[in-house]
C-alpha positions in Angstrom: 111.2 121.6 108.2 115.1 122.2 108.3 116.3 122.3 104.8 118.9 118.9 105.2 116.1 117.4 106.3 113.6 118.5 103.6 116.6 117.1 100.5 117.3 113.8 102.5 113.4 113.0 102.6 112.7 113.9 99.1 116.1 112.5 98.0 115.0 108.8 99.7 111.3 109.2 98.4 113.1 109.7 94.7 114.9 106.8 95.3 111.7 104.3 96.0 110.2 105.9 93.6 112.6 104.7 90.9 112.9 101.5 92.7 109.2 101.4 92.7 108.4 102.8 89.2 106.8 99.0 87.1 105.0 99.2 90.6 103.5 102.9 90.1 103.2 102.8 86.2 100.7 99.4 86.9 98.8 101.2 88.9 99.0 105.0 88.5 99.4 105.5 85.0 98.3 108.9 83.2 98.0 110.2 87.2 100.2 112.5 89.5 100.4 110.6 92.1 102.2 112.3 96.3 105.1 110.1 97.5 105.7 110.9 101.4 108.0 108.3 103.6 108.5 105.6 100.9 104.6 105.7 100.4 101.8 107.0 97.9 99.7 109.3 99.7 97.6 111.4 97.4 96.7 110.0 93.5 94.8 112.8 90.8 94.2 113.3 87.3 95.2 117.0 87.8 98.2 118.2 89.9 95.4 120.5 91.5 93.4 117.4 93.0 96.6 116.2 94.5 97.2 119.4 96.3 94.0 119.9 97.7 93.9 116.0 99.1 97.6 117.6 100.7 96.1 120.5 101.9 93.4 118.4 103.9 95.8 116.0 105.4 97.5 118.8 106.8 100.5 118.1 104.6 102.8 120.7 103.1 103.2 120.3 99.0 106.2 122.1 98.7 107.9 119.4 100.9 106.8 116.3 99.5 107.0 114.8 96.6 104.8 115.2 93.7 105.6 113.1 90.4 102.9 112.5 87.0 103.5 108.7 86.8 102.8 107.8 82.3 103.7 104.2 80.9 104.6 106.5 78.0 108.2 108.0 77.7 107.2 111.7 77.9 110.1 114.0 75.8 109.9 117.8 76.4 
């Protein structure tokens, strides 16, 4: 996939994530989720589980937004 298109797609999915964060926190608390084309396409307790699911679906994890959802704010 072309780099500009990939960045545009990831930005669109990030915007969708932010707009739907309350719903995602309610339904996917303490889970990793993969978002592509403004949809949750994989969920797992471990990131490795999400990556395996993407691989089975013939999707490249490096071209997919993966995010950890938590109701609790995490400070690094």
